[in-house]
KOLVEX-868685 format. One record per residue (C-alpha): x, y, z; residue number from 1. Coordinates in steps of 0.02 Angstrom, whole numbers. Each point is the difference from the previous one (the first is absolute). Example, Ala and Ser with C-alpha at 12.3 -4.5 7.8 and 13.67 -1.06 7.14 Angstrom:
@east=615, north=-225, up=390, n=1
@east=69, north=172, up=-33, n=2
This chain:
@east=736, north=280, up=2203, n=1
@east=33, north=146, up=-117, n=2
@east=-158, north=37, up=-104, n=3
@east=99, north=9, up=-163, n=4
@east=79, north=-169, up=32, n=5
@east=-171, north=-72, up=46, n=6
@east=-76, north=64, up=-163, n=7
@east=136, north=-90, up=-96, n=8
@east=-6, north=-158, up=106, n=9
@east=-188, north=-36, up=-11, n=10
@east=-12, north=-6, up=-193, n=11
@east=156, north=-108, up=-6, n=12
@east=-75, north=-116, up=130, n=13
@east=-165, north=-11, up=-97, n=14
@east=94, north=-35, up=-163, n=15
@east=102, north=-135, up=87, n=16
@east=-159, north=-81, up=68, n=17
@east=-80, north=4, up=-172, n=18
@east=154, north=-80, up=-78, n=19
@east=2, north=-133, up=134, n=20
@east=-185, north=-35, up=-31, n=21
@east=29, north=-18, up=-189, n=22
@east=147, north=-116, up=32, n=23
@east=-106, north=-105, up=118, n=24
@east=-142, north=-10, up=-128, n=25
@east=124, north=-52, up=-134, n=26
@east=67, north=-137, up=113, n=27
@east=-180, north=-58, up=33, n=28
@east=-38, north=-5, up=-187, n=29
@east=159, north=-95, up=-40, n=30
@east=-38, north=-122, up=141, n=31
@east=-175, north=-32, up=-72, n=32
@east=44, north=-8, up=-186, n=33
@east=182, north=-59, up=-7, n=34
@east=14, north=-162, up=-100, n=35
@east=-188, north=6, up=-31, n=36
@east=-104, north=55, up=-149, n=37
@east=-101, north=158, up=-28, n=38
@east=-146, north=-17, up=-118, n=39
@east=15, north=138, up=-129, n=40
@east=-120, north=40, up=-142, n=41
@east=60, north=85, up=-159, n=42
@east=-80, north=26, up=-170, n=43
@east=68, north=-70, up=-163, n=44
@east=67, north=142, up=-106, n=45
@east=161, north=83, up=-58, n=46
@east=-9, north=127, up=141, n=47
@east=-37, north=-126, up=137, n=48
@east=49, north=-182, up=-28, n=49
@east=55, north=-114, up=-142, n=50
@east=127, north=-135, up=-39, n=51
@east=141, north=40, up=-123, n=52
@east=147, north=-112, up=-45, n=53
@east=-53, north=-118, up=140, n=54
@east=9, north=143, up=125, n=55
@east=-145, north=73, up=97, n=56
@east=-4, north=188, up=-27, n=57
@east=-105, north=156, up=20, n=58
@east=13, north=164, up=94, n=59
@east=-122, north=-46, up=137, n=60
@east=70, north=-178, up=9, n=61
@east=178, north=63, up=27, n=62
@east=-54, north=121, up=135, n=63
@east=-102, north=-125, up=100, n=64
@east=133, north=-137, up=-12, n=65
@east=128, north=128, up=60, n=66
@east=-110, north=39, up=149, n=67
@east=-26, north=-185, up=40, n=68
@east=188, north=-28, up=-8, n=69
@east=28, north=141, up=124, n=70
@east=-99, north=-95, up=132, n=71
@east=67, north=-172, up=-47, n=72
@east=-163, north=-61, up=-77, n=73
@east=-43, north=-83, up=-165, n=74
@east=-138, north=55, up=-117, n=75
@east=-145, north=-118, up=-32, n=76
@east=-60, north=82, up=-160, n=77
@east=-180, north=11, up=-60, n=78
@east=-7, north=70, up=-178, n=79
@east=-167, north=78, up=-44, n=80
@east=-48, north=0, up=-183, n=81
@east=-73, north=176, up=6, n=82
@east=-77, north=128, up=118, n=83
@east=-164, north=-97, up=10, n=84
@east=95, north=-155, up=56, n=85
@east=97, north=106, up=125, n=86
@east=-164, north=63, up=73, n=87
@east=-53, north=-181, up=26, n=88
@east=163, north=-32, up=95, n=89
@east=-33, north=153, up=107, n=90
@east=-181, north=-50, up=35, n=91
@east=57, north=-174, up=56, n=92
@east=148, north=65, up=105, n=93
@east=118, north=-118, up=-93, n=94
@east=159, north=104, up=16, n=95
@east=94, north=88, up=140, n=96
@east=61, north=136, up=-119, n=97
@east=-74, north=67, up=-161, n=98
@east=155, north=61, up=-93, n=99
@east=-90, north=101, up=-130, n=100
@east=-39, north=187, up=2, n=101
@east=-187, north=17, up=28, n=102
@east=-97, north=162, up=6, n=103
@east=-26, north=63, up=177, n=104
@east=-189, north=6, up=15, n=105
@east=-146, north=-60, up=107, n=106
@east=-18, north=-165, up=-96, n=107
@east=159, north=-67, up=83, n=108
@east=-43, north=74, up=169, n=109
@east=-150, north=-117, up=8, n=110
@east=113, north=-155, up=-11, n=111
@east=115, north=-84, up=127, n=112
@east=149, north=92, up=-75, n=113
@east=82, north=168, up=33, n=114
@east=112, north=102, up=-114, n=115
@east=185, north=-12, up=35, n=116
@east=168, north=55, up=-64, n=117
@east=47, north=156, up=-94, n=118
@east=-146, north=91, up=-77, n=119
@east=25, north=18, up=-188, n=120
@east=-78, north=137, up=-103, n=121
@east=-56, north=-54, up=-173, n=122
@east=-128, north=55, up=-128, n=123
@east=-87, north=-66, up=-153, n=124
@east=65, north=38, up=-174, n=125
@east=-63, north=-15, up=-177, n=126
@east=97, north=-132, up=-97, n=127
@east=0, north=45, up=-185, n=128
@east=104, north=-41, up=-156, n=129
@east=166, north=87, up=-18, n=130
@east=-18, north=18, up=-187, n=131
@east=38, north=156, up=-102, n=132
@east=-139, north=-48, up=-121, n=133
@east=-131, north=12, up=138, n=134
@east=-45, north=166, up=80, n=135
@east=50, north=-13, up=183, n=136
@east=-128, north=40, up=134, n=137
@east=83, north=136, up=104, n=138
@east=-151, north=57, up=102, n=139
@east=-143, north=-102, up=75, n=140
@east=-129, north=106, up=-92, n=141
@east=67, north=-75, up=-162, n=142
@east=-71, north=-169, up=53, n=143
@east=-172, north=54, up=-60, n=144
@east=-49, north=-118, up=-141, n=145
@east=142, north=-121, up=45, n=146
@east=-25, north=-181, up=52, n=147
@east=83, north=-39, up=167, n=148
@east=7, north=-183, up=54, n=149
@east=7, north=-45, up=185, n=150
@east=-33, north=-150, up=112, n=151
@east=-179, north=-20, up=59, n=152
@east=-34, north=25, up=187, n=153
@east=169, north=85, up=20, n=154
@east=62, north=166, up=67, n=155
@east=47, north=42, up=-181, n=156
@east=-183, north=-14, up=-52, n=157
@east=-51, north=108, up=145, n=158
@east=130, north=130, up=-46, n=159
@east=-49, north=-5, up=-185, n=160
@east=-182, north=34, up=43, n=161
@east=47, north=143, up=117, n=162
@east=119, north=75, up=-128, n=163
@east=-134, north=-12, up=-135, n=164
@east=-116, north=105, up=110, n=165
@east=141, north=123, up=37, n=166
@east=32, north=34, up=-185, n=167
@east=-184, north=15, up=-40, n=168
@east=-26, north=-172, up=-76, n=169
@east=43, north=-70, up=-170, n=170
@east=132, north=-128, up=51, n=171
@east=-44, north=-176, up=-59, n=172
@east=35, north=-123, up=141, n=173
@east=21, north=-185, up=-45, n=174
@east=24, north=-137, up=130, n=175
@east=78, north=-172, up=13, n=176
@east=-45, north=-121, up=139, n=177
@east=136, north=16, up=133, n=178
@east=11, north=-188, up=28, n=179
@east=52, north=-28, up=-181, n=180
@east=113, north=149, up=-32, n=181
@east=128, north=97, up=103, n=182
@east=65, north=177, up=-8, n=183
@east=157, north=-63, up=-85, n=184
@east=-106, north=-95, up=-128, n=185
@east=-80, north=164, up=-50, n=186
@east=168, north=89, up=-8, n=187
@east=60, north=-137, up=-116, n=188
@east=-153, north=26, up=-110, n=189
@east=48, north=183, up=-16, n=190
@east=178, north=-50, up=-46, n=191
@east=-65, north=-123, up=-131, n=192
@east=-120, north=128, up=-74, n=193
@east=-156, north=-99, up=49, n=194
@east=-67, north=145, up=105, n=195
@east=56, north=181, up=10, n=196
@east=-24, north=48, up=182, n=197
@east=-9, north=-73, up=175, n=198
@east=26, north=59, up=179, n=199
@east=132, north=-72, up=117, n=200
@east=87, north=41, up=162, n=201
@east=158, north=98, up=-29, n=202
@east=115, north=-133, up=73, n=203
@east=-72, north=-138, up=-110, n=204
@east=6, north=108, up=-156, n=205
@east=179, north=52, up=37, n=206
@east=59, north=-181, up=10, n=207
@east=-96, north=-46, up=-157, n=208
@east=86, north=143, up=-93, n=209
@east=166, north=-89, up=28, n=210
@east=-69, north=-145, up=-104, n=211
@east=-105, north=96, up=-126, n=212
@east=93, north=146, up=-74, n=213
@east=-150, north=47, up=-107, n=214
@east=-114, north=55, up=142, n=215
@east=-14, north=170, up=83, n=216
@east=-61, north=1, up=182, n=217
@east=39, north=183, up=38, n=218
@east=-173, north=78, up=16, n=219
@east=-68, north=0, up=178, n=220
@east=-188, north=-28, up=11, n=221
@east=-31, north=-4, up=188, n=222
@east=50, north=85, up=159, n=223
@east=140, north=-77, up=103, n=224
@east=-53, north=-154, up=99, n=225
@east=78, north=-74, up=156, n=226
@east=41, north=-186, up=-5, n=227
@east=89, north=-123, up=113, n=228
@east=18, north=-182, up=51, n=229
@east=-115, north=-89, up=123, n=230
@east=32, north=-107, up=152, n=231
@east=-122, north=-96, up=109, n=232
@east=-65, north=104, up=146, n=233
@east=50, north=-138, up=119, n=234
@east=185, north=19, up=-51, n=235
@east=27, north=166, up=89, n=236
@east=185, north=-23, up=35, n=237
@east=29, north=-59, up=-177, n=238
@east=-85, north=157, up=-65, n=239
@east=111, north=116, up=103, n=240
@east=157, north=-86, up=-61, n=241
@east=-58, north=2, up=-183, n=242
@east=-32, north=187, up=19, n=243
@east=176, north=28, up=68, n=244
@east=88, north=-117, up=-123, n=245
@east=-82, north=70, up=-158, n=246
@east=34, north=177, up=56, n=247
@east=184, north=-35, up=35, n=248
@east=23, north=-113, up=-153, n=249
@east=-18, north=144, up=-122, n=250
@east=165, north=76, up=57, n=251
@east=100, north=-161, up=-10, n=252
@east=120, north=-43, up=-143, n=253
@east=-107, north=-153, up=-42, n=254
@east=-156, north=101, up=-44, n=255
@east=61, north=100, up=-151, n=256
@east=43, north=-155, up=-106, n=257
@east=-175, north=-70, up=31, n=258
@east=-80, north=160, up=-66, n=259
@east=118, north=-1, up=-149, n=260
@east=-44, north=-181, up=-43, n=261
@east=-185, north=33, up=-21, n=262
@east=-26, north=185, up=-33, n=263
@east=142, north=50, up=-117, n=264
@east=1, north=-40, up=-184, n=265
@east=127, north=-128, up=-58, n=266
@east=128, north=37, up=-134, n=267
@east=-73, north=0, up=-174, n=268
@east=57, north=-162, up=-84, n=269
@east=33, north=96, up=-161, n=270
@east=138, north=108, up=74, n=271
@east=155, north=27, up=-106, n=272
@east=117, north=-149, up=-6, n=273
@east=160, north=51, up=87, n=274
@east=85, north=-162, up=49, n=275
@east=24, north=-78, up=-172, n=276
@east=178, north=-5, up=-63, n=277
@east=35, north=104, up=-155, n=278
@east=18, north=-90, up=-166, n=279
@east=-88, north=-157, up=-55, n=280
@east=107, north=-141, up=65, n=281
@east=-59, north=-5, up=181, n=282
@east=-147, north=47, up=109, n=283
@east=89, north=10, up=168, n=284
@east=155, north=-56, up=94, n=285
@east=-106, north=-145, up=65, n=286
@east=-34, north=-79, up=-170, n=287
@east=109, north=-151, up=37, n=288
@east=-101, north=-37, up=158, n=289
@east=-165, north=11, up=-96, n=290
@east=67, north=-116, up=-135, n=291
@east=60, north=-129, up=125, n=292
@east=-165, north=-4, up=97, n=293
@east=-120, north=15, up=-146, n=294
@east=62, north=-169, up=-63, n=295
@east=-68, north=-80, up=158, n=296
@east=-171, north=72, up=-42, n=297
@east=5, north=-40, up=-184, n=298
@east=-23, north=186, up=-34, n=299
@east=85, north=120, up=-118, n=300
@east=119, north=93, up=116, n=301
@east=-68, north=167, up=-62, n=302
@east=-170, north=-43, up=77, n=303
@east=82, north=-25, up=170, n=304
@east=94, north=164, up=-27, n=305
@east=-164, north=86, up=-45, n=306
@east=-78, north=-63, up=161, n=307
@east=149, north=62, up=99, n=308
@east=-5, north=169, up=-86, n=309
@east=-184, north=25, up=40, n=310
@east=29, north=-53, up=180, n=311
@east=155, north=101, up=41, n=312
@east=63, north=97, up=-152, n=313
@east=157, north=-108, up=14, n=314
@east=37, north=77, up=171, n=315
@east=59, north=-139, up=120, n=316
@east=-32, north=114, up=150, n=317
@east=-179, north=45, up=-49, n=318
@east=-129, north=-18, up=138, n=319
@east=-188, north=14, up=-29, n=320
@east=-128, north=83, up=112, n=321
@east=-55, north=-174, up=59, n=322
@east=177, north=-59, up=43, n=323
@east=49, north=-98, up=-156, n=324
@east=186, north=12, up=-38, n=325
@east=132, north=-35, up=-130, n=326
@east=3, north=-20, up=-188, n=327
@east=-154, north=-112, up=0, n=328
@east=-84, north=90, up=147, n=329
@east=-20, north=-153, up=108, n=330
@east=-112, north=17, up=152, n=331
@east=92, north=-49, up=161, n=332
@east=-109, north=-152, up=39, n=333
@east=13, north=-67, up=-178, n=334
@east=185, north=39, up=-14, n=335
@east=44, north=-93, up=159, n=336
@east=-105, north=-148, up=-58, n=337
@east=102, north=-12, up=-160, n=338
@east=173, north=16, up=75, n=339
@east=36, north=183, up=33, n=340
@east=69, north=63, up=165, n=341
@east=6, north=174, up=73, n=342
@east=184, north=8, up=-47, n=343
@east=-21, north=-41, up=-185, n=344
@east=-176, north=63, up=-37, n=345
@east=57, north=139, up=-117, n=346
@east=145, north=-96, up=-75, n=347
@east=-40, north=-3, up=-189, n=348
@east=51, north=-182, up=-25, n=349
@east=-92, north=-66, up=153, n=350
@east=-156, north=107, up=-24, n=351
@east=-23, north=-59, up=-180, n=352
@east=40, north=-180, up=48, n=353
@east=-133, north=1, up=137, n=354
@east=-123, north=87, up=-114, n=355
@east=30, north=-133, up=-133, n=356
@east=-39, north=-137, up=126, n=357
@east=-162, north=89, up=42, n=358
@east=-45, north=21, up=-184, n=359
@east=35, north=-185, up=-29, n=360
@east=-118, north=-46, up=142, n=361
@east=-135, north=107, up=-82, n=362
@east=32, north=-83, up=-168, n=363
@east=-35, north=-169, up=78, n=364
@east=-167, north=63, up=64, n=365
@east=-50, north=51, up=-177, n=366
@east=78, north=-147, up=-91, n=367
@east=-171, north=-50, up=-69, n=368
@east=3, north=156, up=-110, n=369
@east=82, north=-69, up=-157, n=370
@east=43, north=163, up=-91, n=371
@east=166, north=59, up=77, n=372
@east=-36, north=183, up=-38, n=373
@east=-169, north=-9, up=87, n=374
@east=76, north=-95, up=146, n=375
@east=132, north=137, up=19, n=376
@east=-136, north=132, up=16, n=377
@east=-83, north=-98, up=141, n=378
@east=168, north=-17, up=86, n=379
@east=36, north=186, up=-17, n=380
@east=-172, north=43, up=68, n=381
@east=24, north=-119, up=148, n=382
@east=173, north=72, up=34, n=383
@east=-81, north=171, up=16, n=384
@east=-167, north=-36, up=85, n=385
@east=28, north=-166, up=87, n=386
@east=-53, north=-166, up=-72, n=387
@east=-158, north=-12, up=104, n=388
@east=-81, north=147, up=-88, n=389
@east=42, north=-71, up=-172, n=390
@east=-72, north=-170, up=47, n=391
@east=-157, north=91, up=58, n=392
@east=-9, north=90, up=-169, n=393
@east=13, north=-168, up=-92, n=394
@east=-143, north=-68, up=106, n=395
@east=-104, north=153, up=-44, n=396
@east=44, north=-27, up=-183, n=397
@east=-63, north=-180, up=5, n=398
@east=-163, north=52, up=82, n=399
@east=-40, north=143, up=-117, n=400
@east=53, north=-78, up=-166, n=401
@east=172, north=75, up=-25, n=402
@east=151, north=-103, up=-52, n=403
@east=100, north=-39, up=160, n=404
@east=158, north=-32, up=-104, n=405
@east=1, north=168, up=-91, n=406
@east=58, north=158, up=87, n=407
@east=-51, north=150, up=-108, n=408
@east=-187, north=37, up=-1, n=409
@east=-34, north=-159, up=98, n=410
@east=83, north=-34, up=168, n=411
@east=66, north=179, up=2, n=412
@east=-180, north=63, up=-12, n=413
@east=-51, north=-118, up=140, n=414
@east=139, north=66, up=112, n=415
@east=-79, north=172, up=-15, n=416
@east=-164, north=-76, up=60, n=417
@east=82, north=-46, up=166, n=418
@east=-32, north=176, up=65, n=419
@east=-186, north=-9, up=-37, n=420
@east=-104, north=-34, up=154, n=421
@east=-110, north=-140, up=-68, n=422
@east=156, north=-93, up=-59, n=423
@east=121, north=12, up=146, n=424
@east=-132, north=-38, up=130, n=425
@east=-39, north=-166, up=-88, n=426
@east=108, north=-104, up=118, n=427
@east=-35, north=-161, up=-95, n=428
@east=80, north=77, up=-154, n=429
@east=129, north=124, up=66, n=430
@east=124, north=-62, up=130, n=431
@east=114, north=152, up=19, n=432
@east=-128, north=139, up=17, n=433
@east=2, north=175, up=-70, n=434
@east=132, north=54, up=-126, n=435
@east=21, north=151, up=-113, n=436
@east=73, north=-78, up=-158, n=437
@east=31, north=151, up=-110, n=438
@east=182, north=21, up=52, n=439
@east=36, north=-183, up=-33, n=440
@east=-72, north=11, up=-176, n=441
@east=102, north=155, up=-31, n=442
@east=155, north=-85, up=69, n=443
@east=-16, north=-154, up=-113, n=444
@east=-33, north=111, up=-150, n=445
@east=151, north=109, up=38, n=446
@east=114, north=-152, up=15, n=447
@east=-58, north=-79, up=-163, n=448
@east=17, north=167, up=-90, n=449
@east=172, north=26, up=76, n=450
@east=49, north=-175, up=-54, n=451
@east=-45, north=42, up=-180, n=452
@east=99, north=161, up=13, n=453
@east=151, north=-93, up=70, n=454
@east=-14, north=-132, up=-137, n=455
@east=5, north=135, up=-133, n=456
@east=146, north=84, up=86, n=457
@east=104, north=-161, up=8, n=458
@east=-25, north=-115, up=-149, n=459
């Protein structure tokens, strides 16, 4: 055979053999896992896993469920409360896959797990207030004399101590016990002005910045760190296929929307109104639909219009990052349950009619709240967050001496508590797990304020 032809033939043959081997391995994996369940561990948090509007969400959750779907398997989910709880799951070999980016170090190498999937490069950042009245820390040396709060027994504490030595000392390091507070708890404390500084991984801080517009996570305080998922050492074929799938997934059309959902800031709710009709006689071309359906709720039609405006800006073709559609931004599962079909989902009349049925079902749940204005706030909060989280917040209110029938400064405050570790891991009290409630509070407030504005506009 001609040498040139041989030099071309051998690599092609090797590539063909490799492709055949991968295909065979994939067939083996599908044969083992098809119609079965893979035990997957995630960590509660806005960057990993949470439940919103009755839908399980989270960046890591969406990736791992996409992988499971590709091999015909279902996910048997284990939700860890925090990193300490995740370490317990790892030590006890409770999950096939750990779908959470863990630092690649010797601590994991001494377990029955190996790193798998695409290696991600992250780093720690300083989370500080984004407030013009406070001088911003722009260099790590400026942390001398500053109080930095971190979780005890965490990589953040280790980094804070090392950084303090690097800058010659002077940084005041405060700690919280890691089983009672999470990284996101500390970020929230910065946002609320309770503390000024904390450390967080860049990916966690970036997601939190989409909720808290008054934090600044720009200053890097560590070198880059490699992180990745874990898989049991005994699942060698599963590991090879996770490696391949995660690598290829990043160039698929499905990946970009997932990144956008969790790592890009949402539209500011105070953007300029551009869908209101000029003059003072009408709000939108859909006023007659709001009027007709608001009667079924016993609401002023302008409150239903205010809800619709906050949801969609009166755009019947609006679609949210999580898949909600139409004037009332109905989630697919909820919409179908209340009469919508794929054909009429964005039809203004049908979308509002189905949304009204859903709102009525929520009103029945809160019928024990006698004040109609208060009841409406609970309904609006449930429409946004899912009724389970609001029922959890009422249970928290009862336990801690708040009024379970009053929204502002009572149940609303308790909804915020659902993202605090010692609250959401109390399974006897909280049934729907972790939830970051700030956006729901903002949503209810925006709707009630918009309702007042609409009421002044149309007497």
